[in-house]
C-alpha positions as a printed NumPy array, in Angstrom:
array([[ 70.285,  62.035,  20.132],
       [ 69.075,  65.073,  18.183],
       [ 70.791,  68.346,  18.755],
       [ 68.295,  71.135,  19.581],
       [ 68.252,  74.096,  17.257],
       [ 67.644,  76.741,  19.935],
       [ 70.666,  76.507,  22.211],
       [ 73.471,  79.001,  21.895],
       [ 77.15 ,  78.14 ,  22.127],
       [ 79.397,  80.978,  23.242],
       [ 83.16 ,  80.856,  23.497],
       [ 85.908,  83.398,  23.702],
       [ 89.521,  82.394,  23.269],
       [ 91.221,  85.109,  25.264],
       [ 93.729,  86.054,  27.837],
       [ 91.867,  84.246,  30.592],
       [ 93.286,  81.018,  29.19 ],
       [ 96.197,  82.096,  27.004],
       [ 97.644,  84.713,  29.366],
       [ 98.496,  87.327,  26.716],
       [ 97.88 ,  90.418,  28.901],
       [ 99.197,  91.628,  32.231],
       [ 95.71 ,  91.164,  33.609],
       [ 93.189,  88.862,  31.96 ],
       [ 89.448,  89.282,  32.08 ],
       [ 87.136,  86.352,  32.724],
       [ 86.184,  84.487,  29.563],
       [ 83.181,  82.282,  28.837],
       [ 84.589,  79.106,  27.307],
       [ 81.248,  77.345,  26.9  ],
       [ 77.536,  77.918,  27.491],
       [ 74.744,  75.37 ,  27.849],
       [ 71.101,  76.34 ,  27.553],
       [ 68.525,  74.935,  29.962],
       [ 66.652,  71.794,  28.941],
       [ 66.861,  68.012,  28.799],
       [ 68.056,  67.477,  25.227],
       [ 71.656,  66.763,  24.207],
       [ 74.094,  69.611,  24.942],
       [ 71.684,  71.13 ,  27.457],
       [ 71.494,  71.133,  31.252],
       [ 68.581,  70.911,  33.668],
       [ 67.565,  74.246,  35.19 ],
       [ 64.892,  74.773,  37.853],
       [ 63.565,  78.35 ,  37.763],
       [ 63.57 ,  80.318,  40.989],
       [ 60.33 ,  80.686,  42.891],
       [ 59.298,  82.094,  46.241],
       [ 61.489,  80.485,  48.918],
       [ 63.281,  78.479,  46.204],
       [ 66.669,  79.445,  44.79 ],
       [ 67.459,  78.964,  41.111],
       [ 68.81 ,  75.429,  40.72 ],
       [ 70.972,  73.721,  38.142],
       [ 74.229,  71.797,  37.697],
       [ 75.908,  71.114,  41.005],
       [ 79.609,  70.734,  40.245],
       [ 82.484,  71.297,  37.827],
       [ 85.607,  69.101,  37.688],
       [ 88.614,  68.524,  35.422],
       [ 90.509,  65.338,  34.588],
       [ 94.197,  64.825,  33.893],
       [ 93.705,  65.241,  30.146],
       [ 92.214,  68.743,  30.366],
       [ 88.586,  67.705,  29.864],
       [ 85.882,  69.384,  31.954],
       [ 82.93 ,  67.578,  33.528],
       [ 79.638,  69.215,  34.57 ],
       [ 77.317,  67.394,  36.972],
       [ 73.847,  67.827,  35.433],
       [ 72.036,  66.614,  38.529],
       [ 68.499,  67.312,  37.34 ],
       [ 68.926,  65.304,  34.132],
       [ 70.788,  62.499,  35.943],
       [ 73.975,  62.73 ,  33.9  ],
       [ 77.44 ,  64.233,  33.502],
       [ 78.51 ,  66.28 ,  30.458],
       [ 82.137,  65.919,  29.355],
       [ 83.86 ,  68.337,  26.947],
       [ 87.219,  69.825,  25.986],
       [ 87.287,  73.569,  26.85 ],
       [ 89.983,  74.139,  24.207],
       [ 87.593,  72.789,  21.525],
       [ 84.331,  74.51 ,  22.486],
       [ 82.607,  73.808,  19.17 ],
       [ 82.785,  70.042,  19.652],
       [ 79.794,  68.109,  20.961],
       [ 79.962,  67.027,  24.602],
       [ 79.807,  63.403,  25.628],
       [ 76.833,  62.483,  27.789],
       [ 77.63 ,  60.179,  30.737],
       [ 74.378,  58.735,  32.085],
       [ 74.367,  57.855,  35.776],
       [ 72.763,  54.734,  37.27 ],
       [ 69.192,  55.372,  38.392],
       [ 69.955,  54.685,  42.041],
       [ 72.773,  57.259,  42.128],
       [ 71.541,  60.742,  43.048],
       [ 74.686,  62.808,  43.523],
       [ 75.124,  66.385,  44.666],
       [ 78.859,  66.673,  43.91 ],
       [ 81.465,  65.427,  41.433],
       [ 85.23 ,  64.912,  41.446],
       [ 87.156,  63.499,  38.471],
       [ 90.757,  62.401,  38.908],
       [ 92.48 ,  60.732,  35.955],
       [ 90.026,  57.995,  34.939],
       [ 88.108,  57.923,  38.237],
       [ 84.648,  59.508,  38.151],
       [ 83.604,  59.947,  41.77 ],
       [ 80.286,  61.39 ,  42.913],
       [ 78.938,  62.316,  46.338],
       [ 75.626,  60.735,  47.316],
       [ 75.891,  60.867,  51.089],
       [ 79.239,  59.12 ,  50.577],
       [ 81.803,  58.632,  47.812],
       [ 80.689,  56.408,  44.922],
       [ 82.957,  55.568,  41.989],
       [ 81.552,  55.168,  38.462],
       [ 82.91 ,  53.899,  35.154],
       [ 81.588,  53.247,  31.646],
       [ 79.462,  50.085,  31.48 ],
       [ 80.832,  47.623,  28.878],
       [ 78.879,  47.652,  25.628],
       [ 76.563,  50.461,  26.77 ],
       [ 78.029,  53.338,  24.739],
       [ 76.363,  54.688,  21.609],
       [ 77.198,  57.367,  19.075],
       [ 74.498,  59.887,  18.271],
       [ 74.373,  62.933,  16.037],
       [ 76.204,  64.756,  18.849],
       [ 78.834,  63.274,  21.11 ],
       [ 78.952,  59.813,  22.645],
       [ 76.232,  58.657,  25.043],
       [ 77.864,  56.506,  27.718],
       [ 76.044,  54.573,  30.435],
       [ 77.93 ,  54.609,  33.73 ],
       [ 77.886,  51.87 ,  36.345],
       [ 79.072,  51.831,  39.939],
       [ 82.309,  49.982,  40.574],
       [ 82.913,  50.757,  44.23 ],
       [ 81.873,  52.843,  47.196],
       [ 84.841,  54.425,  48.887],
       [ 84.902,  54.505,  52.661],
       [ 86.069,  57.099,  55.122],
       [ 89.537,  55.54 ,  55.036],
       [ 90.124,  56.875,  51.5  ],
       [ 91.561,  60.162,  52.742],
       [ 92.235,  61.671,  49.317],
       [ 88.701,  61.084,  47.984],
       [ 87.005,  62.223,  51.192],
       [ 89.175,  65.351,  51.402],
       [ 88.501,  66.236,  47.755],
       [ 84.759,  66.362,  48.364],
       [ 85.137,  68.124,  51.708],
       [ 86.888,  71.055,  50.005],
       [ 83.54 ,  72.504,  48.92 ],
       [ 81.481,  71.136,  51.789],
       [ 80.416,  67.672,  50.62 ],
       [ 81.197,  65.661,  53.706],
       [ 79.469,  63.343,  56.111],
       [ 78.103,  65.301,  59.076],
       [ 80.176,  64.908,  62.191],
       [ 78.723,  63.641,  65.417],
       [ 76.01 ,  65.862,  66.803],
       [ 78.126,  65.999,  69.936],
       [ 80.717,  67.983,  67.932],
       [ 78.586,  71.02 ,  68.726],
       [ 79.021,  70.496,  72.446],
       [ 81.812,  71.13 ,  74.899],
       [ 82.81 ,  67.794,  76.397],
       [ 82.831,  69.196,  79.936],
       [ 80.032,  71.753,  80.119],
       [ 77.913,  70.439,  77.213],
       [ 77.417,  74.07 ,  76.168],
       [ 77.213,  75.022,  72.503],
       [ 80.504,  76.388,  71.196],
       [ 81.174,  78.484,  68.108],
       [ 84.903,  78.72 ,  67.506],
       [ 85.847,  81.924,  65.733],
       [ 89.564,  81.166,  65.537],
       [ 91.015,  78.875,  62.925],
       [ 92.077,  75.386,  63.926],
       [ 94.945,  73.499,  62.23 ],
       [ 93.595,  71.506,  59.316],
       [ 95.079,  68.625,  57.304],
       [ 93.948,  68.051,  53.72 ],
       [ 94.764,  65.255,  51.261],
       [ 94.975,  66.081,  47.554],
       [ 95.644,  63.943,  44.466],
       [ 97.686,  66.482,  42.51 ],
       [ 98.46 ,  66.503,  38.79 ],
       [102.265,  66.537,  38.955],
       [103.261,  65.316,  42.425],
       [100.752,  62.545,  43.055],
       [ 98.98 ,  62.352,  46.41 ],
       [100.136,  65.045,  48.822],
       [ 99.309,  66.25 ,  52.328],
       [ 98.606,  69.953,  52.905],
       [ 98.688,  71.29 ,  56.467],
       [ 96.837,  74.586,  56.97 ],
       [ 98.484,  76.196,  60.007],
       [ 97.093,  79.369,  61.679],
       [ 99.57 ,  82.232,  61.694],
       [ 99.231,  85.739,  63.196],
       [ 95.568,  85.695,  64.17 ],
       [ 92.627,  85.219,  61.828],
       [ 94.127,  86.956,  58.794],
       [ 96.92 ,  84.584,  57.769],
       [ 97.959,  80.945,  57.516],
       [100.931,  78.889,  56.46 ],
       [100.364,  76.039,  54.002],
       [102.92 ,  73.25 ,  54.159],
       [102.798,  70.528,  51.466],
       [104.526,  67.17 ,  51.594],
       [104.27 ,  63.993,  49.536],
       [102.309,  61.115,  51.035],
       [104.756,  58.418,  49.913],
       [108.108,  59.915,  50.949],
       [106.977,  62.678,  53.372],
       [109.213,  65.095,  51.459],
       [108.296,  68.755,  51.961],
       [107.727,  70.242,  48.507],
       [106.078,  73.566,  49.317],
       [105.8  ,  76.204,  52.039],
       [103.28 ,  78.908,  51.201],
       [102.227,  82.028,  53.07 ],
       [ 98.734,  83.496,  52.706],
       [ 97.489,  86.706,  54.329],
       [ 94.355,  88.788,  53.638],
       [ 93.261,  92.238,  54.738],
       [ 90.299,  91.118,  56.868],
       [ 89.607,  87.619,  58.203],
       [ 90.32 ,  84.339,  56.462],
       [ 87.384,  82.029,  55.952],
       [ 87.836,  78.741,  54.118],
       [ 91.354,  77.841,  52.96 ],
       [ 91.595,  74.825,  50.638],
       [ 94.682,  73.506,  48.875],
       [ 93.453,  72.698,  45.355],
       [ 96.175,  71.556,  42.994],
       [ 99.768,  71.305,  41.778],
       [ 99.715,  71.76 ,  38.007],
       [101.989,  70.225,  35.375],
       [104.439,  73.14 ,  35.841],
       [104.658,  72.433,  39.605],
       [102.722,  75.585,  40.518],
       [100.531,  75.515,  43.643],
       [ 96.885,  76.636,  43.841],
       [ 95.048,  77.581,  47.057],
       [ 91.413,  78.656,  47.344],
       [ 90.721,  81.166,  50.125],
       [ 88.054,  83.55 ,  51.41 ],
       [ 88.412,  87.062,  52.815],
       [ 85.423,  87.865,  55.046],
       [ 85.307,  91.36 ,  56.624],
       [ 83.694,  91.746,  60.07 ],
       [ 80.821,  93.609,  58.391],
       [ 80.155,  90.656,  56.082],
       [ 80.033,  93.075,  53.131],
       [ 82.247,  92.551,  50.087],
       [ 83.266,  89.057,  51.168],
       [ 85.42 ,  87.584,  48.422],
       [ 86.737,  84.231,  47.231],
       [ 89.896,  83.804,  45.179],
       [ 92.443,  81.22 ,  44.045],
       [ 96.054,  82.153,  44.809],
       [ 98.783,  80.787,  42.515],
       [102.322,  80.157,  43.743],
       [105.467,  79.334,  41.781],
       [107.275,  76.051,  42.399],
       [109.579,  77.859,  44.865],
       [106.593,  79.056,  46.932],
       [106.544,  82.662,  45.663],
       [103.082,  84.193,  45.305],
       [102.518,  84.939,  41.596],
       [ 98.962,  86.291,  41.614],
       [ 95.292,  85.493,  42.082],
       [ 92.143,  84.47 ,  40.224],
       [ 89.171,  86.413,  41.625],
       [ 86.061,  84.229,  41.462],
       [ 82.883,  85.917,  40.142],
       [ 80.497,  84.698,  42.852],
       [ 77.916,  87.458,  42.629],
       [ 74.398,  86.523,  41.517],
       [ 75.344,  82.848,  41.204],
       [ 73.22 ,  80.203,  42.969],
       [ 74.916,  77.817,  45.339],
       [ 76.693,  74.828,  43.871],
       [ 78.701,  72.231,  45.726],
       [ 81.898,  72.541,  43.695],
       [ 82.076,  75.728,  41.651],
       [ 85.797,  75.914,  40.775],
       [ 88.387,  73.525,  39.321],
       [ 91.991,  73.741,  38.091],
       [ 93.268,  71.952,  34.989],
       [ 96.698,  70.371,  34.597],
       [ 97.752,  73.351,  32.479],
       [ 96.9  ,  75.717,  35.315],
       [ 93.648,  77.126,  33.915],
       [ 91.076,  78.005,  36.579],
       [ 87.437,  77.406,  35.633],
       [ 84.267,  78.559,  37.395],
       [ 80.705,  77.204,  37.091],
       [ 78.117,  79.994,  36.802],
       [ 74.399,  79.2  ,  36.78 ],
       [ 71.955,  81.6  ,  35.112],
       [ 68.141,  81.562,  34.807],
       [ 68.325,  80.122,  31.281],
       [ 71.443,  77.946,  31.402],
       [ 75.027,  77.811,  32.616],
       [ 78.381,  79.268,  31.665],
       [ 81.772,  77.658,  32.21 ],
       [ 84.081,  80.614,  32.825],
       [ 87.84 ,  80.728,  32.42 ],
       [ 88.804,  82.979,  35.323],
       [ 91.214,  85.813,  34.585],
       [ 94.61 ,  85.936,  36.315],
       [ 95.847,  89.042,  38.157],
       [ 99.616,  89.076,  38.756],
       [100.855,  90.309,  42.132],
       [104.4  ,  91.544,  42.624],
       [105.969,  91.483,  46.072],
       [102.545,  91.459,  47.703],
       [102.477,  90.714,  51.429],
       [ 98.677,  91.001,  51.693],
       [ 96.201,  89.651,  49.143],
       [ 93.605,  92.375,  48.624],
       [ 90.703,  91.536,  46.319],
       [ 89.366,  94.633,  44.607],
       [ 85.828,  95.654,  45.662],
       [ 84.79 ,  96.066,  42.014],
       [ 85.073,  92.312,  41.52 ],
       [ 83.014,  91.35 ,  44.571],
       [ 79.28 ,  91.085,  44.963],
       [ 77.24 ,  94.072,  45.952],
       [ 76.256,  94.051,  49.585],
       [ 72.78 ,  92.559,  50.102],
       [ 69.954,  94.899,  50.879],
       [ 69.514,  95.658,  54.549],
       [ 66.863,  93.529,  56.154],
       [ 65.388,  96.698,  57.565],
       [ 64.46 ,  97.582,  53.997],
       [ 62.047,  94.627,  53.936],
       [ 58.742,  95.753,  55.428],
       [ 56.323,  93.266,  56.877],
       [ 53.633,  93.921,  59.436],
       [ 52.943,  90.87 ,  61.563],
       [ 53.309,  89.514,  65.043],
       [ 54.807,  86.099,  65.693],
       [ 52.872,  83.569,  67.739],
       [ 55.731,  82.035,  69.678],
       [ 55.677,  78.892,  71.787],
       [ 58.214,  78.932,  74.63 ],
       [ 61.555,  78.356,  72.935],
       [ 65.289,  78.875,  73.275],
       [ 68.432,  77.865,  71.406],
       [ 68.473,  74.407,  72.936],
       [ 64.921,  73.694,  71.798],
       [ 65.719,  75.078,  68.338],
       [ 68.612,  72.619,  67.978],
       [ 66.508,  69.785,  69.404],
       [ 63.79 ,  70.453,  66.857],
       [ 66.243,  70.746,  63.949],
       [ 67.882,  67.401,  64.674],
       [ 64.478,  65.786,  65.147],
       [ 63.386,  66.935,  61.651],
       [ 66.654,  65.637,  60.172],
       [ 66.831,  62.353,  62.073],
       [ 63.219,  61.144,  62.09 ],
       [ 62.867,  57.579,  60.776],
       [ 59.594,  56.658,  59.101],
       [ 58.227,  54.015,  56.738],
       [ 57.339,  55.121,  53.221],
       [ 54.071,  53.406,  52.287],
       [ 52.578,  53.19 ,  48.816],
       [ 50.045,  55.848,  49.813],
       [ 52.88 ,  58.192,  50.828],
       [ 54.802,  57.37 ,  47.649],
       [ 52.033,  57.911,  45.091],
       [ 51.801,  56.66 ,  41.534],
       [ 54.506,  55.933,  38.966],
       [ 55.219,  57.676,  36.715],
       [ 55.034,  60.613,  39.08 ],
       [ 53.608,  63.22 ,  36.724],
       [ 51.475,  65.452,  38.925],
       [ 53.583,  68.487,  37.963],
       [ 51.809,  69.769,  34.888],
       [ 54.081,  71.937,  32.777],
       [ 57.126,  71.213,  34.904],
       [ 60.213,  69.284,  33.875],
       [ 60.625,  67.367,  37.149],
       [ 58.561,  64.964,  39.195],
       [ 56.762,  65.911,  42.391],
       [ 58.48 ,  63.288,  44.492],
       [ 61.773,  64.183,  46.267],
       [ 64.716,  62.237,  44.861],
       [ 65.707,  60.61 ,  48.138],
       [ 62.347,  58.793,  48.175],
       [ 62.587,  57.357,  44.655],
       [ 62.234,  53.573,  44.672],
       [ 61.938,  53.358,  48.489],
       [ 58.356,  52.065,  48.845],
       [ 57.881,  50.044,  52.051],
       [ 61.357,  51.019,  53.27 ],
       [ 62.48 ,  53.038,  56.268],
       [ 63.685,  56.506,  55.251],
       [ 65.321,  59.334,  57.186],
       [ 64.362,  62.981,  57.409],
       [ 61.275,  65.095,  56.774],
       [ 60.809,  65.58 ,  53.009],
       [ 60.92 ,  68.95 ,  51.289],
       [ 57.455,  70.203,  50.403],
       [ 57.019,  73.616,  48.835],
       [ 54.346,  75.576,  50.704],
       [ 53.945,  72.927,  53.426],
       [ 54.457,  73.678,  57.096],
       [ 53.671,  72.398,  60.568],
       [ 55.226,  70.586,  63.505],
       [ 57.002,  67.253,  63.549],
       [ 54.035,  65.665,  65.319],
       [ 51.766,  67.003,  62.587],
       [ 54.023,  65.5  ,  59.913],
       [ 53.952,  62.095,  61.652],
       [ 50.183,  62.15 ,  61.928],
       [ 49.707,  63.018,  58.258],
       [ 52.203,  60.408,  57.043],
       [ 50.576,  57.698,  59.163],
       [ 47.192,  58.637,  57.688],
       [ 48.512,  58.048,  54.136],
       [ 49.275,  61.586,  52.959],
       [ 51.638,  61.986,  49.997],
       [ 55.212,  62.696,  51.104],
       [ 57.042,  65.718,  49.745],
       [ 56.698,  68.016,  46.76 ],
       [ 59.713,  69.498,  44.981],
       [ 57.556,  71.191,  42.328],
       [ 57.719,  74.923,  42.852],
       [ 56.094,  76.463,  39.776],
       [ 52.482,  75.604,  40.536],
       [ 50.392,  76.504,  43.563],
       [ 51.375,  74.751,  46.818],
       [ 49.488,  71.477,  47.287],
       [ 47.422,  70.932,  50.448],
       [ 47.425,  67.126,  50.066],
       [ 51.17 ,  66.651,  50.674],
       [ 53.189,  66.495,  53.915],
       [ 56.613,  67.996,  54.606],
       [ 58.268,  71.397,  55.068],
       [ 59.959,  73.926,  52.842],
       [ 63.028,  75.906,  53.909],
       [ 61.278,  78.692,  55.797],
       [ 58.686,  76.382,  57.357],
       [ 61.546,  74.314,  58.775],
       [ 63.247,  77.355,  60.318],
       [ 59.887,  78.634,  61.616],
       [ 59.339,  75.288,  63.353],
       [ 62.801,  75.283,  64.933],
       [ 62.208,  78.787,  66.292],
       [ 58.978,  77.647,  67.95 ],
       [ 56.685,  79.716,  65.723],
       [ 53.065,  78.709,  65.296],
       [ 53.002,  81.074,  62.295],
       [ 54.903,  80.149,  59.129],
       [ 57.206,  83.024,  58.201],
       [ 58.508,  82.903,  54.633],
       [ 62.008,  84.117,  53.782],
       [ 60.565,  87.499,  52.79 ],
       [ 58.822,  87.793,  56.175],
       [ 61.708,  86.619,  58.387],
       [ 63.239,  90.151,  58.598],
       [ 60.153,  91.186,  60.608],
       [ 61.11 ,  88.823,  63.432],
       [ 64.887,  88.462,  63.069],
       [ 67.578,  91.132,  63.386],
       [ 70.703,  91.173,  61.203],
       [ 73.894,  89.931,  62.84 ],
       [ 76.391,  92.67 ,  62.01 ],
       [ 79.463,  90.42 ,  62.133],
       [ 78.899,  86.993,  60.528],
       [ 81.579,  85.493,  62.787],
       [ 79.203,  86.211,  65.702],
       [ 76.641,  83.647,  64.483],
       [ 75.527,  81.209,  67.193],
       [ 73.612,  77.89 ,  67.087],
       [ 69.97 ,  78.593,  66.248],
       [ 70.66 ,  81.73 ,  64.213],
       [ 70.011,  81.671,  60.466],
       [ 71.357,  82.683,  57.062],
       [ 68.439,  84.192,  55.156],
       [ 68.083,  85.306,  51.538],
       [ 64.677,  87.035,  51.338],
       [ 62.489,  85.573,  48.623],
       [ 64.885,  82.702,  47.989],
       [ 66.143,  80.396,  50.773],
       [ 66.983,  80.203,  54.472],
       [ 69.245,  77.888,  56.508],
       [ 69.464,  77.303,  60.251],
       [ 73.019,  77.935,  61.474],
       [ 74.574,  75.217,  63.637],
       [ 78.264,  76.125,  64.027],
       [ 81.524,  77.025,  62.34 ],
       [ 83.582,  73.957,  61.486],
       [ 87.249,  73.902,  62.598],
       [ 88.279,  75.072,  59.107],
       [ 85.787,  77.982,  59.316],
       [ 83.005,  76.819,  57.061],
       [ 79.361,  77.31 ,  58.033],
       [ 77.568,  74.114,  59.064],
       [ 73.818,  74.459,  58.621],
       [ 70.57 ,  72.527,  58.68 ],
       [ 68.203,  73.179,  55.795],
       [ 65.228,  71.856,  53.876],
       [ 66.392,  71.881,  50.272],
       [ 65.534,  70.451,  46.869],
       [ 69.12 ,  70.437,  45.61 ],
       [ 71.754,  70.159,  48.308],
       [ 69.618,  67.726,  50.346],
       [ 67.999,  65.764,  47.476],
       [ 64.6  ,  66.936,  48.683],
       [ 64.623,  66.642,  52.495],
       [ 65.891,  68.225,  55.71 ],
       [ 69.623,  67.596,  56.083],
       [ 72.878,  69.008,  57.399],
       [ 75.24 ,  70.729,  54.987],
       [ 78.513,  72.639,  55.047],
       [ 79.186,  75.741,  52.918],
       [ 82.064,  78.21 ,  52.539],
       [ 80.926,  81.368,  54.343],
       [ 82.038,  83.929,  51.747],
       [ 80.104,  82.12 ,  49.03 ],
       [ 76.922,  82.443,  51.108],
       [ 77.478,  86.133,  51.837],
       [ 78.4  ,  86.931,  48.228],
       [ 75.213,  85.283,  47.026],
       [ 73.043,  87.517,  49.201],
       [ 72.552,  85.505,  52.394],
       [ 72.213,  87.681,  55.494],
       [ 73.137,  86.393,  58.985],
       [ 70.095,  86.935,  61.233],
       [ 69.103,  86.286,  64.839],
       [ 65.548,  85.494,  65.934],
       [ 64.579,  88.364,  68.227],
       [ 63.413,  85.977,  70.936],
       [ 66.994,  84.622,  71.082],
       [ 68.692,  88.035,  71.212],
       [ 69.604,  87.744,  74.9  ],
       [ 69.355,  83.984,  75.201],
       [ 72.516,  82.391,  76.587],
       [ 70.972,  78.93 ,  76.958],
       [ 73.466,  76.075,  76.714],
       [ 72.609,  73.327,  74.271],
       [ 72.632,  70.04 ,  76.137],
       [ 73.268,  66.494,  74.983],
       [ 69.509,  65.834,  74.976],
       [ 69.315,  68.165,  71.959],
       [ 70.07 ,  65.196,  69.74 ],
       [ 67.17 ,  63.029,  70.819],
       [ 64.02 ,  63.133,  68.743],
       [ 61.326,  65.312,  70.272],
       [ 57.63 ,  65.532,  69.57 ],
       [ 56.075,  68.966,  69.28 ],
       [ 52.459,  69.885,  69.66 ],
       [ 50.781,  70.449,  66.3  ],
       [ 51.205,  74.047,  65.276],
       [ 48.652,  76.348,  63.81 ],
       [ 48.593,  76.614,  60.058],
       [ 48.406,  80.326,  59.619],
       [ 51.093,  81.564,  57.221],
       [ 52.789,  84.902,  57.722],
       [ 53.204,  85.645,  54.039],
       [ 51.09 ,  84.528,  51.112],
       [ 52.72 ,  82.705,  48.224],
       [ 52.225,  83.491,  44.62 ]])
């Protein structure tokens, strides 16, 4: 494969990796420009109601190599961060594998595609180009839910099978519950130096602290007892790694009640359990990825940062802490607070059908769970090249190769909107299904919903409110921990998600229509809360729900048919 002559390689060998100063700044160990050629990564430019998209995950193996999941180009890039001038190897994924997350442990390459799938190099399918090796991968197994280590590894950043819809309901009253206190959590980790271990995250002294107890899976020997306390409220706590020097690494979030200056960091502990210091993760202005941080066997912490023209793999600087009882991340390293929604002016009135939280949840699960047959008319032609001047196909990835098969979920369609009944009618009449192209004008001949159209439908609106218009009809929720089912996390001009609940380990479970995290359809996802807040998402509450205390009943998870909605849009697209 020819190496392009316009990509720029940047590397800094500095204290972020070598540890030569008391405090080390972040260092860029490698950059990849956007594109489809060798040593490049696929980047989807941001558009209205579409967040900048790119590589989905970063992982490290036992030999110190880093792996970047280049989802858009259907491959994985492998390179040695200590030799940044060397050409990366290109690992090509099978065509039927469409992952959104990646974990590499020793020689196992595992990806998340609605479940864990394990890949390896196909015999005789490797070639040597002018750059690094080009290696065709093949699937060797699909790991089930009984593989606790693999499932837990993906769940750390939110890649996990959705729980039962009934998890949102109290077993006695059937009312929707949002737990704001941490529940005990057990995690399984394949560590570098101690093999497979069990980490118990145990609440301690309210919402600001936990104890982390680590024991080996084979002998049940306790090898670590760690204390972690923050100034505000703990969000996600994930045990990440034990490096080759027997040091422990824990990822945690500190989320203030105001939601402003939420931070994410990795705490490092000595082998005896003493807190040594932290790595403050530079989340600001970085689009969502599924797995944005990894720890090497040598104890280097790396962060995946997506930019409009490429990506950077960052070696995160270490800040020593001496005799610290509270971990306090400095405000200068956190993201600026998002603009107040009251600053967004939009003059419109919402045409609202009778609705409440129960109906919002009913509608959301109906959009996610609808089963329908993909006909040739819905599928369109191959090759799917209707996107002139765009590097991706029109068709959502989850529909690829599924002609005449039953599929699940309403497809993503930029600029499309309407009710579930309207979608059914259009699909049955032979309309094209879905459109993930976001750089051209919205297409009227395609059926589906984009992110804001989905939320508008769940709220019972007969007017489509874009993310920029949502502040006109939804009030900010001052404390993100006060989010309730049917509320939303909105980033004006970029993306919006319908909030379902907080998981027991205090992540945000959402429903969204997304090109990346959902492979081009409506689906359920789980995200660390601080990462959403740091990236500019604002918790909001539809004004019609402000005083609504409606319980969400078990019937919320049965498919419902809505009357076709009007097609007036509350904000024009570019």
